[in-house]
N, C-alpha and C positions, 0 to 999 in steps of 0.2 A: 506492503500499499502506500503511497508517497502522497504527502500534501502540495494541490495546485492551489492556483490562484489566476486570476483573470487577469489581475498585472501582471507582466514583467518584473522581476526585479532589474533596478539599474549597472548591477552588480555579477560579476565571473561570481561563482562559489565557490566559498573557501572548503578546505578537507573537513572542517568538525562543522560548522551551520546549517538549520535547517531552515532551508530557502520555504519564500513564499510562493515563486513557481516551481516549487516541486521537482529542483533540477538534484534530489540529495534522499535520502531514504531517513523518513521518520525515526523517532528515536525509541527503542524498543518497549518503553514503556508510559501509556496513557493518563496514567495517575503521576503524574510530578511536573513541576515547572521545568522552562528550557530554556534555557539563556539561548536568544543565539549573536554568531557574533557579525561583528559588520565591515564587510570589505569594503576603503573606502578610496579604491583607487583606480572606479570610474566618474565618468561624470553623466549627470542626469542631462544634459546635455546633447547626450546621442540618444536616436529614438531606438524601436526595441519591436523587431515582428515575434511573430506565432507560426510555426511551421507545422503539417498536418500530427506530428509526433505531440504537443505541446509544450515543444525545449525553443527558448527563445533567444534570441540571436539580438547582436544590435548593424543598425545601417546609418550611413550617412540618410537624413528625410533631404529630399531635397526640393521640396516645399519651404524651405525655411527662408526668414522672412533676408535673412544678411546673406543667405546665399551658403556657401559649404565653404570655402576661401576666410569670411570672417566665422562661420560656424568653428572651421576650428580652430581660429584665434582667439577666443571665448568659451569652447573646450582649455585649451591651451590655459588660460587666466584659472578660468575656475577648477581644474588640478593641479597646475604648478601656482598658477599667483595665490585664492586664498587657502586652499590648506599648508603654504610656503610661509603665507600671513598669519596662520592657524596655531603654527607653531608658535612662533614668535609669540602668540600669546595664548599660552596653554591656558592656565586659567579658566579664557572664555571660552574655549571649544566647547560645542555640545555634543557630546559623547553620549548619546540616550540610550538605555539598554531597552534591546526587544526581548517582548514573552512571550514563550507559546505556549496554548497550552490549550486543553480538550474540555474541562465542562465550564468554567467563569473563569475572570479575571477580574482585577480593582486595579486603577493608576488610578495614584493618590500623587502628590510632590513629597510624604516623606516615606522609606521606603518601610516602616516601621506599621506605620498605617495600612499604607496598601496588604502587609502581611495579614493584621486585622479583621479586614476586610474576607481577605482568601478563609482564615479560619471560617467564619461566621457562613461561610457559602459551603466548608465541608463537614459543617455537620446540620446541613439541611437546611441553615437559612438561605433567602433569596434575593434581590440586588439590593430590594429596601433597608432589609437586616444590615447589607455589609456597608449601602451609600450608609447610613446612621454612626454602626459602629467606628468604620475610619474619621467622620467627617467629627465624632469626639473626640479619638484619638490627636487633629490637626490641632482640634482647641487647643487643646492640651499641650502639645509639640511644637506646636507654630502662631504662639499666644498674638504675635505682634501681626500674624494677614485674619484669621480669624479666632472663633471662640463662643459661648453662648452667650454671650453679651453683646451678640451680633445680629446679624440675620441670613436674608440669601433666598433661593429659588435651588425645588427641586425640580426635574423632568420626568418625569415617571411611565415607561411605555409595559404596562402590563402582558403579562407571561402572554408568550404565542397570542401577543394582541389581538385577543378574545374582545378587551374593553378598548373602546379607546382612550391614548395616552391623556395624560391631566399635568398639567404647571402646576405644582402650592408653592404660591405665595407669601414668606415669610418675613419677606421683607421691617426694618425699622418705621418705626413710623413715626411724627410727631406728637409731643406733649399734648394735650387740651389746651398748656394756656401761653402754646405757639402765637408767635404773632409775625407776617407778613415778613416786618421791619428790623424785626428782630438782631440781625449782626450787621445793618446798613453799619452801624460805625465802628465798627471792629469786626471784621472778617475773620479773623485771627481764633475771636472766638465762637467761631462755624468750625474748629481744627481741632482745637486743644480747651481742654476743661469740660465742667458740667453739662451748660448750656448745649454742647452738640449733641447728646447722647438721646438716641431716641430711643422709643419703647425695646428692646433687645426682641427676635420674633425667632430664633431657633430652635430650640425647646417645641415651643411649639409647632414649627413645622415637622419637625421632625417626629413626635409625638402624633400628628394627625398623618402621617405617610404610615408610621407605624401601624395606628387606625384603622387603615385602609386596605394596607396590603404586607404590613406586617405577619413575618408566620411564630421567630425566635420570640421567647416572652423579653418585654423591654427591656428588665434588669439585664439579663444575658447583656446584651448590648453596651449596655458600663460600665462591665468589669474588666475585660481589657484596659480601660483609662485611666479608670479608679486606682488599677494597681501602680501602672505608670506614673501618676501624678505623687503616689502615698510613698510609691518606693523610689523612688529617681530616677532619671535619667543624663546622659550624659547630653550639657550645653550644644546646642551644633555650632559653626561657625558664622551658616545661613544667621539664626536669629541671635549671637554675638555682636556680630555685626550690625545692625541693630538697634540695639539696647545702645553699642558707645555712640550713632548717631545720637542720642536723648539721654546720653552719661550723667550728666548732671540734673538732670529730670529723677530718672533711676534711685539715686544717690539720699534726694530728696524726700522724698515718695515712699511713706510706710510698707505701702502693701508692694511698690517695686524693691525697693529696698531688703524687704524683707527677704523676697524670691529672690533676685539676683545676686546680691552682694556678697559679699565671705561674712559682713558684720564687724568687717573693721574698715570701710570708706575704700573699700575694692571691685570692682564688676566682678562678676566668677570670668575664668577664661574658659574658651572652644575646648571641650572633655569634662571639664567642671558639673559634678552633679547636680541638678537640678532639682530639690521636691515641695512641689505644691499641695502640702497638707490638707488647707483652708478648702481650695478646689476639689478634693477628693471627699473632701465630705460635704459637699454642694452634691457632689455628683449623684453620689449616695443616698442624698434625699430626696434628688430627683427618679432616681433607679426605683427607690422604694417606693412614693407617693405621686409617682407623675408630673403634667407642667402647673397643675393648682401647687405645688410645691414653690415654685420660682415664680410663679405669676400672683396668687394670696398668701402662703404664704412669710415662715421666716428669711426665704432668701426675699423675695418684694423689699419685703423692710428692711433688711439691709442690704438693702442695692438704693432704699428713697435716701434712707437719711443718710446715708455718703454720698447722692448726690445732689440731695437737697446742703450739704453743708459743706458746697464746692460752691454753691451759689445755681445750684440747677435746677429744674423748674417743673419732673417729671415728678408727679404723682403715686401715690398707692391704686387709686384709682384706673391714671392708662395705662398699669399691668396688667388689674384686673379684666381692663377691658377688652385687650389686645387676644386678637385670633385670628388664626392663619388663612389664609384665602382660595380657593381656587380654583383656576383659570385651565379656558379651554388654549392650549397652542395654539400656533400659528404651523401653515405647510406650508407647499412649496412639492414639485419638481423638476429635478436638477440631472438632464443628459439621463431622464428613465429615473433616477435617487427617486425617493419621498423623503423628503428630506423636516422633520419637529423641529419645532425651535419653540421657545418663550414668546407670551403674548406679552405687551406691557404690562406693568411698568420696566418690564427690563427691553431689551435692545433687538431679542429677536428679528422682528418684524426690518431691521435694518441688514441685516445679514442677508436674508432672503430677497430683499433689491437684490443688496452686488450680487450675490449669485446669479441673478437673473438676469442683471448687466452682463457679468462676463459669459454666460451662457451662449452667449448669442456670437462669441466671437471664435474662430477656431486653433481654440486654446489647444486643445490635444493634436491636432497635425499641427502646427508651426513649432510647439515646444517652450519650451524658454526663452521667448528672445527680449530684444530690448524693447521692441512693440509691446507685446501681450501679458508685457509688467506697466509699461505706459497704459496698459487701456485695464490692466487689476489696480494702477492707484485713484484715474481717473471713477473709477467705478468705487475707490473711498474714499472721497471726496464727494461725492453725490449723493450716497451715503449719509456720510456725516450731517449735510446740509436736509438733510430727510429727520433725524432723528433727533432735531432743537425742537419740534411739534408734537412730541411726545410726554407724555405724565400718567399718573395715576389714573386708570379707569372707572375706579370708580369718585373719581373725585370732576372728572376730564373725557369729554365724551371725543375718543381720539377714533372710534370704529371709520368711520368717512375716509381720515389720514391714514389710516393701519390698512385698510382693504384694496384705497389706493396702490400705495408703497409695497406691496407684497403684488401688484399685478405684471404682468409679460405685459401686458399693453404699456402701461408706465415704465416700466425696463427699454423695451424699442423706441419707446421718444427721448428716452436719459440717450438711448444708445445713437440718436440720431444726432444730439448736442456734444458726442463725446472726437475729437480730430485723431488721428492717428497722424498727426506734423507737430503738432504742438501741445502747450496744456494752456490754461487760462487762467484771469485775475478770480480772487472771489465769487462777484458781484457774480460771473456768470455762474455760481453751481446754485445761485437762489436762493442763498438761507435763509429763511425769518426770524431766527433768533438769532442770537450768542449760544459759541457752542457750551458746554463745560468738558472739562475735564476730571473724569474722573480719578479716583486710587484703587489699591490693592488687592485685595482674596484670594482667596484659591478655589481651585477645582479641585476634582473628581469624578471617572466615571466609574460605573459598574454595570457587566452583563456575568447571565447566569446562564445553566442549563438548561431553563425554561424559558428560553428567549425573553425574559426579562431585562429592561434596561432601565440605568439611573445614572444622569446627568445634574449634578450638583455643585451649584457655585454660593458657596458662604464669604461672609465679611465682616469686620468689626471698621470698614476704612481703608483709614491712612494707617499707618505703620502701628502698632497700639491705642487704637483707638482713641481714644478722647483721653490716651495716657492717666488713667483711672482704674488704678484697681484696687478697687473694695478689698478692703482686711479681712474682713469675716466672713465672706466664701470665697474668698479668690479667683476673683471673676475681673476681667478686662472688660471695660466696658467703650461699644464704638461712639465716633466721630460722625456719625452717617446724617447730621443735617447736614451738613458741609458739600452735599449730594443735591439739594433745593437749590434750585435759580434766589440768590442770595441777594445781589449790590443792585442798586434801583440808577443804576447809572450804563448810560453804552458803550461799549468798546472803539478801539480805534475803528474798526469798519462801520461804527454807526450802527449796532445791532444791538438792539434791547436785554437783557433776560428775558427768556420767556416765560408767559403766565402759567402755561400748564404745567409749569414743574417750582410753582410757588408756595412759599410757604404758606399749610393750614394744620389746621388742626387735627390729629389723626392720620393723615397723611402721608404718602410713601412717596422718597421720591427716585426718581428714574434712575433707574441703572443699567450701566453697559453690560452687562454679562449677555449672555449667549449659549447659554447651555443648549446642547443639539444633539436628534439622535437620527442616523439615518439610515431609511431601509430599501432591499431588494427583493424585492417580487417575496413580498408580505413578511420578511425576516428580517432581521438586525442587522445591519453593515458593519454601522461603528459608529460609535458612540464619541462625544468631542465637547468641552468646555476651555476653557483658557481664564486666566486672570490678569490682572495690569491693566486695571482702569479704562481707561478710553481704546486700550493697546491690545483691548479681548475679542472685539470685534475683526479687525484688521487680522488679528493674529489666526484666529478658527478660521475667515472666509481663509490665507495662505493655505493650510494645511490640509481643509476639504477642497481644495483648488490641485493640490500636491499630488494630495494621494487619485481623484478619481479625473482627472486631467491630464495630468504628470508623470500617473501612474510609477506613483513613486511605494517605496514600504516603507511601513510608517514610522517607523525611527527616521529615519532620511525623510519625511513628510514633515516633522517636529522636528527632526535638527536643523533643515537647510535654512539658512539669514535670511531675514526678513525686513519687511517695508513696513512703514507705517504713516498715512497721511489723517489726519484727524478735518481738514480746510484752516481750519483757525489752530496756532498759528503755521501761515500759510506759504509749510518747507513740508519738503519729502525729506520723513528718517532715516537712515539708512542703516540696518548692520552691518557693523565695525566688519565683519568674513562675509558681507554681500561680494560678488564680484565685482572685481574695482570697477571693469572692462563694461559690465550692464551699468554699473552706476554713471558712469561720463555719460554712455549713451542714452542716458534717461534724463540725464542735465541738458542734454542737445533737442532735447523735446519742453526747455524752459522750467522746467522742474528745479525750485530750489533746496539743494540739497543740505542735510543738517545729521549728525551721527545720533544714530541712535541705539541707549545705552545697554550693551548688547543684557541678556534676560529680563529686560524689562517687561517683557511678556512672557509667561509660560503652556503652557498644553501638556492637558492628560488629553489620551483615547484610549477604546478600543475600539482594534476593528476584527470583524470575524471574516473567511473566504468564503466566499459564496459555491464555491467546488465543494470543498472536503470539510467546513466548517472549522476548523481549524482557527481558534482563537489568539489574536494577538493584538499583546496591550503596553504601550509604550509609555514612565513617564519621563515627563520631559530636564534635561540632564540639568538647564541650563539653573533649573532649583536641586540638586540634586535627588532629584525624586526615583526610585524604584520602581515600576510596578510590582506585581506577582499574580498566578495564577495558577489554576488546581486541573 
């Protein structure tokens, strides 16, 4: 038996790798995780074909827009220049691990949390159970990006597709006492401090998902995270780096000081053991008593006391009235693949809009040319302009706008305004309001043996959220109020803040998230999503295009250096590892090139072969993640 896939690999097989395209035998056991080795000697600028025996071969594509001679230059630059550059930037070079499995997989940005999710699957839990356990784990180990003091969204595709997919919205909400102009005099208060905190939604969202879909007991899903928090874990370099950025705050804040210092005025170093006993007690309480412990019990009372003592306005009534909301996801078809993603207040409609735009170009035929990347960037710019009119559908009627955004006709109209020879100034893209720059987040993707898929993105927003850790519960609280449009001033382009995203009591701010599930022939093919604030949309777009159009293996699709454009600022941000020759050519279209910080966006994905059901999972190496499977 051989593992095969309809998308050929661009790499020659190594002697030990299990390759997606089936040029190598399967491992002898099916009940184990397989780590695939990665050859990086070939360029994705080469096209491939498949012979009658299913064997793939590489060939020069005569329809390359720049011709064979230029393609040769690009390949030389990519293989030689790019990897030579990578050798000089070893810490930045992405080397994601590709995991192959038979029964299920979990991709998170923390290896231990991926393993915890797979352990849940092994015990008979489903994708929702695994997602809950892994999300709780991330909140303990990577407290700078998510945790039960924050919120997010869970996209669930039920087992076998027998029920419609559902989006569980557990985004944070504004306090009943919140006012539209509360940050006009000092926008920093929306980012740091007690006024920046929205009602946390994570526990309500996880519990709602478990009530509808879970199989294992609720308390079982908390046990690994409770153990880690109580017994301790080694501080990662990633979290240490974030702590260094706010070192003075950590040293002076009671909760942070107790958790992340040695007790003598020094930050813990990478590898030092972190213990969070207060958080362990909190998780035990929630595991035993459900969300009531968080929203009406001693936890809520402790959080409200800390918030109000620090000048915040959240009340016990705000906590008690919080509810996670179920919403209908959005859908499109992309080259025959069913794409399911989040509805507002997520930005899934913008992802669909961008996919619909680029679907009209021969990306798969012409390959990774500068022209195709220019077209993708133009789709990003038009998408960013449309995002400004979105908002919380419970407060703003965005139905007509969303229907237009996801229509194929609208995408066709946009393509008619994209030039293949130049880019344009901001007003060409017709943004209605100012562009909001979001932050933070973590994402994980899960697929189980019953064809249930979960994509969940959660966040506390900026690093360590509001930078308030309640010393009683050990919870780090979000600063999600920063995601509202809060200023009353126009920007340098004359654009005012979006009234659809203004602060209103009980409202949820707009989110950049785009958790996505892709189906083929009625079965889950890919589960994908990202973190990185405003860069989530463009990263997820590129990974989907890399897999479905450029036919990359999943790890290559995620490792590929990325581009980002959000219209404002009006510049094309380019990963330093992106081929310099392509960057130069993009500048000839008129794009203003700026460096994109490597690792500024992170993608986790699971992909299932459409031919033999082998499951592949990848956690982005940009955040040192490793997936797991069985």
